[in-house]
N, C-alpha and C positions, 0 to 999 in steps of 0.2 A: 862863227855865228854872225849873221848880218841882220841889219834893220832894213827890211824891205820897203819901209816908208820913205827912205832916203835914197838918193839926194833929192832935195826940194829946190825950189826956185831961189831960196835964200842961201843955199849952200855956196861957199866960196869955191874957187877953182881947185884949191888943194884938197879940201874936204870932198868935193864932188868926185874927183877921181878915186879917192880912197873908198868912199861909200859905194860907188858904182862897182869898184873892183871887188869889194866884200860880197856884194849881191851876186856878181857873176861867179865868184868862187863857191858861194853857197849853193847856187844852182848846179854847179859842176859836180858837187858831191851829193846831190839829191835833196837839198834843203835840210839843214840841221834841225833837230827836234826842238832846240831852244831858240830858233830864229824868231824875231818879232816883226811886227808891222806887216804881216802877210795878209793879203786880201782873201776873203772867203772864197773857197773853191780851189785854192792852191793845192798842188799835188806833190807829194814827196815819197821816196822809197824808204821804208822803215827796215834798217838792217837787222835790228834785234828780233823783229817778227818775220823778216823776210817776206814782206808784202807791201803793197802800195796803199797809201791813206790820203784822205782829203781833209783840208782845214775848213772848219765851219765858222771860223771867226774867234773861237775860244778853245776848241779841242781838235785833235787829230782823231778821226774815226772813219766809219764806213769803208772797210777794206774794199778795194776795187774788184777783188775776186768775186764778190757777190753781185756786182753791178756791171762788170765788163768782162769780155772774153779777149784773151791775148793769144794770138796764134803765133807760135814759135816755129819758124821754118828754116832756121839756120841763116839763110840769106834773105834780106829784106825783099819782099815782093815775089819770092820764089814759091811755086806751088808744091814742091817736094823738098825735103831736107837735102842739103848737100852732103855727099858722102864724107863721113868723118867730122861733120860739123859739130855733133854733140853725141855723147855716149850715155849720159845719165840725166834723168829728170827727177828732181827731188822736191817734195813739198813737206812742210812741217807746220806745226801749230794747227790752226783752224783751216789752213789752206787745203783745198781738195779739188779734184776734177769731177765734174758732174757726169752722170751716166750718159754714154753716147759721145763723150769727148774723143777727139782725134788728135793725133800728132802726125803731121806730114801726110794727112789723108787716111791714116790707119787707125782703126778703133783701139781705144785704150782699155785695158782690163781694169775694172773697178772692183772695190771691196763689196759692193752691193749690186743687186740686180742679177738677172739670168743672162749668161753669155755662153757661146759655144767656142771652145778652144780646139783648134785643129793643128796637128803636127807639133804639139808642144811637149817638152820633157819637163816634168815636175820633179825636182830634187828634194827629197825629204819633206814632202808636203804634209800638212796636218789637215785632213779632210774628215768632216763628220759624216756626211752622207753624199751619195751620188744618185741623182734623179734621172731615171730614164722612163720606161713605162711603169716602173714601180720604184721602190726605195731599196737601195743596197747599203747595208751598214757594214763599213769596213772593220776589220778586226782590230783589237787593241794590240799593244806592243807585246803581249804575252801569248797571242794566238796567231794562227796562220790562215790566210784567206784561201779557200778551196778554188783551184783553177778549173776551167772547163776542159782543158786539153792536157792536164797533168795528172800524175798518179799521187793520190793523197790518202792518208789514213784518217778515218773518222772515228773518234772515241766518244762514247756516251752521247751519241746523237740519235734523235728520234726521227725516223723517216716515215712520213705520212703519204701512203700510196705512191711509192717510187715507181717509175716506169722503166722497164727493161726493153731494149730493142729485141726484135725477133732473133733468136739465137744468142741473146745476152746471157750472162751467167753470174753466179756468185762464186768467187774463187777463194782458195785457202791462202795462207801466208806465202807460199811458194809459187802462186799463180796457177795452181792446178784447179780445174773445175770441181766445184762441190754440187751446184745445182745449175742446170741450163734451162732457159725458158724458151718454149716453142709456141709462138702465137699463131692462131688460125684466124682467118677472116671472119668477122662477125662473132667472135668468141664472147659468150655471155655466161658460161659456166666455168667454175674454178674449183681448186682444191683448198679446203679450209682446214687449218691446223689449230686445235684447241689444246692448251696445256691443262694441267690438273693441279689442284691444291694438295697440300699434305693431308694425309689420312689414309684410311683403308676402306675400300680399294681405291688406288689412284690410277686413273685411266686417261692417257693422252689419246686424243681422238683425231683421226683423219676423216674428213667428210667431203663428199662431192656436193657442191652447192651451186646456186645460180638461179637463172630465170626459168628453167624447165621444171616440171613436176617430177619426172622420173629421170634420174641421172645415174649412169653407171660409173664405177671406179675401176679403171683398167690398169693393172700392173703388168708390164711387158718386160721379160728378161731378154738378154741378147744371146744369140747362138744357142748352145746347149745348156745355158744357165737355167736356173730354176728359181722360183719364188719360195722363200722359207719364212716361217714364223717361229721366232725364238730358236732358230737352227733346224726346225723340222719342216720338210717340204709341205707346201699347201696343197690341198686337194683341188683339182681342176675338173671342169666338166668335160674336157677332151683328153685324149691320151690314155695310156694304160698305167695304172698305179696300184700298189698293194696296200690295202688298208688293214691295220692290225688293231684288234680290240676296239672296233668302232660299232656304234649302234645306229642302224639304219631305221629311220622313222617311217611312219605310214606313208604310202605313196612313193617310196623309194624304188627306182628302177635300176637295172643293171644290164650291161651288154646289149645295147640297142633296144631297151624297153622291157627287159625281163631280168629276173634274178636267176642266175645260173643254178642248175640242179645240184652242183657240187657245193653251192653256197646256201643250200636250204630252200631254194626257190623251185619253181616248176619248170623253168627252161623254156616256157612257151607263152605266147601272148593270147592263146585261145582261152576263152572264158567258159567254164562249165555251165551246163543247164541244170535245172532242178531235177533231182533224181538220178543224176549221172554218178558214176563211180570212177575214181581216179586209178590209173594203172601205170606201170612203167612202159612208156612207148619206146624208149631207147635208153642207153646208158647215160644220156645227157639231158633227157627231157621226160616229162610226164605227159600222159594223155587222159582223155575223159571219154567214157562210154556214152552212148545215147541213153536217154531216160527209158527204163523198162516200164512194163505195165504190171498191174497188181497180179500177184501169184507167179510171176516169171522167176526163173532162176538164172544166175550168172554162170555161164559156161566158159572154162578156160580154153583157149585155142593155141596153147604153147607160147611162142614168142610173138604171136600176132595179138591184136586187140581182143579182149574177151567180149562175148556177146550174150544178150539176153535170149533165153529159150523157154518154151513152155514146159512144165513138168511132165506133161503127157508124152513129150518127145524123148524123154530119158528112159532107159531100159530098167526101170524100178517099179515093182508092183507092191502094194500094201493094202491091208484091209482097212475099211473106213469105220468099223464099229469096234467097241471095246472088247466084245466077247470073241473076236476072231483070233486066229493064231498069231497075227502080227509078225509073221516070219518074212524077212526080206528074201525074195527069190533071186535077185541079182543086185546085191547091195553095193558093189564096186568098192568094198572096203578091204582092208588087209586081212581081216578075219570075219567069219560069219557071225551075225548077231542072232543068237538063238534065244527066242522068247517063247515060252509055252504058256499061252492063255493067261498073261499077266501074273505069272508065278512070282513067288516071293524073292526068288533069286534070278539074276540075269547073267548070262555068259557073254562077255565082250559087248555089252550094250546096256541101254537103259530104256525104260518104258517111254512111249510117247503119250500115253494116257494112263490114268489111274495112279494110285499111291504106290510108293516103292521105298524100301529102306536100303540105303547105301551105307555100308559099314566100312570102317578103316579110313586111312588118309588117301585122298585121291589127288594125283598130280596132273597138271595140264601142261603140255609142251608149248602152248601159245595162249594168247589172251582168250578168256572165257566170256562169252556173251550169252545172257539168258533173256529170252523173250517171255514177258509175263503178260497175262490178260489184264486189260485195263478195267477198273471199276466203272469208269465212264469213258467217253471218247478222249478226255483230256487228263485223266488221272490214272496212275499206276501205283500199286502198293505191294510190297513184299516184306516179309519179316521172319522172325524166329520165335518159336514158342516151345514150352516144355512138353515132353511126351507124357509126363505124369507130374502130379503135384500141382500146387497153386503158385501164383505170383504173376507179376506183370509180363506181358508179352511185348517185345520190341519189334517195330517195323519201320521201314522207310517209305516215305510218301513222295511221289513225284507228280507235279502238276505241269503238264506240257504247255498249257495255255498261258499260265502265269509265270512259267519258267522258274519254279521253286522246287527245292529239294530239302527234306528235313528228316530228322530222327525223332520218333515218337514212342511213347509207351502207353499201354492201355490204362495205366493207373493215374498218371499225372498229366498226360498230354504231350506237348512238344518238349523235347530236350534241346534241340537246336534246329535252325532251318535257314535257308537263304531265300531272300525275297527276289522280286523281279528286277531289282536294281543291283543284284549281286552283293547285297549287304548281308552279313552273317549276324543272325540274332540268336543269342544263347540265353537260356532261362537262368543259368547260374553265372558265376564270375569267371572271367577269362584271366588266367595267371600265366606267368612265364617263370621258368626255373631260374632261381637267383640266389642259391645258397652260397654264402661267402667261402665256405670250406672248399669249394671246388674252383675258387678264383684266385688268381695271382697276377703279378706284374701290373699293379695299379699305376696309372699315370694321370696326372691332373690335365684338365683341358687347358688350351692355350689362353693367355691372359686377355686376348681380345674376343673371347667367345661370346660374351653378352652383347658387345658392340656388333659383332658379326651376325649374331642371332637376329638383331633388329632389321638386318638387310635381307633376310631370307624371303623369297617370294611366297606370299600366302594370300588367302582370301577365298572367295567363292568362285567356282569354276564349273564349266560344263564338260562332262565326260563325252567325248566325241563318239566312242564306240557303243555307248548305251543311251546317249541323249538324256542324261539325268544330271541335275546340278548338285554338287557337293561342296564342302568346305575342306580345306587342307593346305598343304604346302607343296612346292615343287621339289620332287626328289633330287633333280639335278642341282637345284640351289642349296638344299640341305646337305648334299654330298660334299660341297665345298667347305662346309663348316663342321659337320659331324658325320664323316664318311662311314663310321661303324654302324650308324642307324639306317643305312641305305643298302638294300640287297639287290642283286642282279640275277635274273633267272637265265635259263639256257638260251632264251631267245633275245637276251639283251635288255629286256624290260626291267625297269627299276620299281622297287616297292620300299615303303618306309615302315620301320618299327616305331609306330607312333607312341606306344606306351613308354619305351625306353627313352626316346627322344624328349618326350614331354617331362618325364621324371627328372632326367639330368638337367634340362633347362630350368625346371622349377628350383632345383637345389642351387644351381649357379646364381639364379636371380635372388634366392634367399640370402646368399652370401653378400651380394651387392647391397641388398636392403639393410642387412645388419651393419655393413660398413658405413652406409649413409646415416643410420641411426647413431652410430658412435660419433660421426662427425657433427651431427646436429647437437648432441649432448655437449661436445667440446665447445661448440659455438655458443651454446646457452651459458656455459660456465664462464666464458670470456666476456659475455655481455652482462652477466649478473653483477 
């Protein structure tokens, strides 16, 4: 420690040298902290704080680091550090280097501010974020950062609109392709996959979606492969396939626009004209005659098409009045029809006019058609009555204009009839045979019957064939739930036993109602 106010003019020679020597020693060690007599502005190096301080006359303060810049170049006056001059620059306490500081003309990395590091290796760095065009959050110690050019396994990650390169794929664990993506220029339509919740029925849906109004969904097999649905080959619009137990709807075509003769069709695209008669044109197709004129007869021409001819051109003569002999002179029949003046009996024939009693059972080898005179131009009646005694007479009434047919009796009127909309109207009740004594093998309906019943397609609909609106259900929809109530005719058309279906449905609904009532009573007791 030295007193820097000494020596003075009054100091003797011995003291002068000692006092001056103490001051020089003090300056050599950077001025001790307990030195006295220092003038204000004196500078010393504080070893405890490792910084430079100034003396304000009473205290050491104002570190020079905040007021001065000290350039360390290794060699005084050099512009670049000398090789090997220093290896470490250490600051402690409040000492710091301001942003933009340099050492030997090189920028110094600081703890604050934004700087670019080039060609630097960071060993075990702790980095919160990396800022580029966006923010990249580095993983914690328990996770792994996904690399751009590495193979990584993503677990429980949500990918929002991931992009696959043209020809890119989703592979299995062994690297085999599961799905390959084939992009086309300007692609705006896509395949949409929708999952399904639990319940019945559960339907997973594949939908062609996108910007177009009409989008086709094309499934293309490879080579001789085929498209199957649940293991069953799908029906295609091209190629030859065998359909078994399939119903072809209205407008269905087969074999180039026709339904083949062997499949119940006509085998021809020719449409008949009004009044034409269908005939077998060949073993594979039907044909139609031209429309004949009133009074003409159809004449067979063997294997050729039949033709219409006038009755006068045939070698048959007959009397026009009831009192004539009515004897066929050239009847072209297997046996002669012998009729003697409308006699009570006829050999091998029947009368064309007058009353006649036919006894015994008569058998016909083919369909019997009876032409009856009409009461009016639109109505035909024929019936049965007793030869003797009293009682109601029954007769059928056909109205060609209204397209109705009914059974009537002279005492009470109509028994039943069909109206113009093909509805059957009955004056009494319609019942179905249902005696339990002839029934066996009873089975309960499945547990989800009532739930499935609510999904049956029902409502008001328009009958396309008769252009009349009705209410009812879809037979195809009901067939999935209650197949025993749906019948199929020889042409594959479906019909519904509405009475049985409605009765069974009502009983099952009643069971559900009773169960709900029991549950309501139990809840009331718990709440009481």
